[in-house]
C-alpha positions in Angstrom: -0.3 -0.2 -0.3 1.4 3.4 -1.0 1.4 5.3 2.0 0.9 8.1 0.8 -2.0 7.7 -0.8 -5.1 8.3 2.2 -6.3 5.7 3.2 -9.8 6.7 1.8 -8.6 6.8 -1.7 -7.2 3.4 -1.7 -8.6 0.7 -3.6 -11.2 -1.3 -1.2 -10.8 -5.1 -1.2 -13.3 -6.8 0.7 -11.0 -9.4 1.6 -8.5 -7.1 3.9 -9.7 -6.0 7.1 -9.3 -2.0 6.3 -8.8 -1.5 10.0 -5.6 -3.2 9.5 -5.0 -1.0 6.6 -5.1 2.2 8.6 -3.4 0.5 11.7 -0.5 -0.9 9.0 -0.2 3.1 7.3 -0.3 4.8 10.8 2.8 2.6 12.1 4.5 3.5 8.9 3.9 7.3 8.9 5.1 7.1 12.7 8.2 4.6 11.5 8.8 7.3 9.2 8.8 10.5 11.5 10.7 8.7 14.0 13.4 8.1 11.9 13.9 11.8 10.9 13.2 13.6 14.3 14.1 13.5 17.1 12.0 13.4 20.2 13.7 16.5 21.6 15.9 19.0 19.1 18.6 20.6 19.5 18.7 24.9 20.4 17.9 26.4 16.9 17.6 30.8 16.7 13.7 31.4 16.0 14.8 32.9 12.6 15.2 29.8 11.3 11.4 29.0 10.9 11.6 31.6 8.0 12.9 28.6 5.8 9.9 27.1 6.8 7.6 29.7 5.3 9.6 31.0 2.5 6.8 31.5 0.1 4.3 32.6 3.1 4.1 36.2 3.6 1.2 35.7 6.5 3.9 33.3 8.1 6.8 35.6 7.8 4.9 37.9 9.2 4.8 35.9 12.1 8.1 34.8 12.8 9.0 38.0 12.7 7.1 39.1 15.4 8.3 36.1 17.5 11.9 36.7 16.3 11.4 40.2 18.6 9.9 38.2 21.6 12.2 35.0 21.8 15.8 34.1 21.0 15.3 30.4 20.4 13.1 27.7 19.9 13.7 23.6 20.4 11.5 21.4 18.0 9.9 18.6 19.7 8.5 15.4 17.6 5.0 15.8 15.5 3.7 12.5 17.4 0.7 13.5 19.5 2.4 13.8 22.6 4.2 17.0 21.6 2.5 19.1 24.5 3.5 17.0 27.3 7.0 16.4 26.0 7.5 19.8 25.4 6.5 21.3 29.1 7.9 18.6 30.4 11.3 18.6 28.9 11.0 22.7 29.2 10.3 22.4 33.0 12.6 20.0 34.0 15.3 22.2 32.2 13.9 25.4 34.4 14.5 23.2 37.4 18.1 22.2 37.2 19.0 25.7 37.8 16.2 26.7 40.2 16.2 24.5 43.6 13.3 26.3 45.4 11.2 25.4 42.6 12.7 22.3 42.4 11.9 21.5 46.2 8.3 22.9 46.0 8.0 20.2 42.7 9.8 17.7 44.1 6.9 17.5 46.9 4.2 18.0 44.6 5.3 15.1 42.3 6.1 13.2 45.1 2.3 13.0 46.5 1.0 12.6 42.9 1.1 8.8 43.3 -1.3 8.8 46.6 -3.4 11.4 45.0 -4.2 9.1 41.4 -4.7 6.2 44.1 -7.4 7.3 46.1 -9.0 9.2 43.1 -9.5 5.1 41.6 -6.5 5.0 39.7 -5.0 1.3 39.2 -2.4 1.3 42.3 0.1 -1.4 40.3 -0.3 0.7 37.1 0.4 4.2 38.9 3.8 2.8 40.8 5.3 1.7 37.9 5.1 4.9 36.1 5.5 7.1 39.4 8.8 5.3 40.3 10.4 6.4 37.0 8.9 9.6 37.0 10.3 9.9 40.6 14.2 8.6 38.6 14.4 11.7 36.7 13.0 13.8 38.8 15.6 12.6 41.4 18.1 13.0 38.7 17.5 16.6 37.8 17.4 17.6 41.5 21.8 16.4 41.4 22.2 19.1 39.2 25.0 20.5 38.7 27.5 17.8 39.9 25.7 14.9 39.5 23.4 15.7 36.2 23.7 17.9 33.5 21.3 20.2 30.9 23.5 17.3 28.0 22.4 14.4 30.2 18.9 15.7 30.3 18.9 16.3 26.7 20.0 12.4 26.1 17.6 11.3 28.6 14.4 12.8 27.0 15.7 11.2 23.9 15.6 8.0 25.1 12.1 6.8 24.2 11.5 4.6 27.0 12.5 7.3 29.8 10.3 10.0 27.6 7.2 7.9 27.0 7.3 7.0 30.9 7.2 10.5 31.6 4.5 11.4 28.9 2.2 8.6 30.3 2.5 10.3 34.2 1.7 13.4 33.0 -0.8 12.4 31.2 -2.8 10.5 34.2 -1.9 14.0 36.3 -4.0 15.7 33.8 -6.6 13.0 33.8 -6.6 13.3 37.6 -7.1 16.6 37.8 -9.5 16.5 35.3 -11.6 14.2 37.7 -11.0 16.1 40.5 -12.8 19.1 39.7 -14.8 17.5 36.9 -18.0 20.3 37.5 -15.3 22.8 36.1 -13.7 21.0 33.2 -17.3 19.8 31.7 -17.8 23.1 30.7 -14.7 22.9 28.2 -16.0 19.4 26.7 -18.1 19.5 23.1 -20.1 17.0 21.7 -22.2 15.6 24.6 -19.2 13.7 26.5 -18.5 13.1 29.8 -15.6 14.1 31.8 -15.1 10.3 32.1 -15.3 9.7 28.5 -12.7 12.4 27.7 -10.2 11.6 30.1 -10.4 7.8 28.7 -10.3 8.8 24.8 -8.2 12.4 24.7 -5.9 12.4 27.9 -5.0 9.0 29.0 -3.9 7.3 25.9 -0.6 7.8 24.2 -0.2 9.9 20.5 -3.3 11.7 21.5 -2.8 15.6 21.0 -3.8 18.0 23.4 -5.6 21.4 23.5 -6.4 24.3 26.0 -8.5 21.7 28.5 -5.3 19.4 28.9 -3.0 22.7 29.3 -5.2 24.3 32.1 -5.3 20.8 33.7 -2.0 20.8 34.0 -0.9 23.7 34.9 -3.3 23.5 37.7 -2.8 20.4 38.5 1.6 21.2 39.1 1.1 24.6 40.2 3.0 25.9 36.6 2.6 28.8 34.6 2.9 28.1 30.8 2.3 30.7 27.8 1.4 29.2 24.9 2.2 31.7 21.3 -0.9 30.5 19.3 1.0 30.9 15.1 -1.9 30.5 12.9 -3.3 32.0 9.6 -5.5 35.0 11.7 -5.3 38.7 10.6 -3.0 39.9 13.7 0.5 40.2 12.7 1.5 39.3 16.5 1.5 36.3 17.5 -0.7 35.8 20.1 -0.4 34.7 23.7 -2.7 32.7 26.3 -1.4 32.0 29.8 -2.4 28.8 31.8 -3.9 29.3 34.2 -4.9 32.8 32.9 -3.1 35.6 35.1 0.1 33.5 36.3 3.6 34.4 36.1 4.4 31.6 33.0 7.4 29.6 33.9 7.2 27.9 30.4 6.4 29.0 26.9 5.2 27.3 24.2 4.5 28.2 20.0 1.6 26.5 19.0 0.9 25.6 15.2 -1.8 24.0 13.5 -1.6 20.5 15.7 1.8 20.9 17.1 3.7 22.1 20.3 7.4 23.7 20.6 9.5 25.1 23.0 10.3 28.7 23.6 13.2 30.7 24.5 12.9 34.2 25.7 
């Protein structure tokens, strides 16, 4: 099957399971992405984005606005986990040099396992991911003597560690949605319950994130996040939204339709 051809355009063969074809095509796309893109990329100047939009005056204008506000960008793999991975890397990177914030977060992370179990999450599953998460938190806390920014970069590009961190942040986000379900229900469209949304859009890997994920995670961890939305809107400025509203953001992310990267002031 030609992976460049949309599944909907492929010739239907009643002898072939169409779901299997879709899964096969998705795996081929994921394989191509994984072979060409690191989970977390190297630092680049923001102006490097202009190379992607050389023939697009609207986006060139937006990039020029970003250049006035930010120095660097770090790209993430576009695999549906990019928000959680970008947030985790940027925040852990910040913790390397901020011992006061680290101590606060370490306690939040330590207690999070019991909080999730009390909400009904399976203890065995939570413990497995929490142990790996806290292992990484411990490494970050040993910087700069025993753990460097280079080692953080290498760790986040190891699929096992990196994905375990993403999974655990997804669980924390799901727990926050459950804990304050009355509030978050207002953001759910299509008549779905919070429980359905959590199980379908938050907990599974490779599911893209939107503002409800960001609000829930930033609230659960007490970490302010500023997202710059770069789209085809008329405004020349790349509009910023802070989560939660009114916070002093520690983490800056760039959102382009369907994807998040890390921005540096």
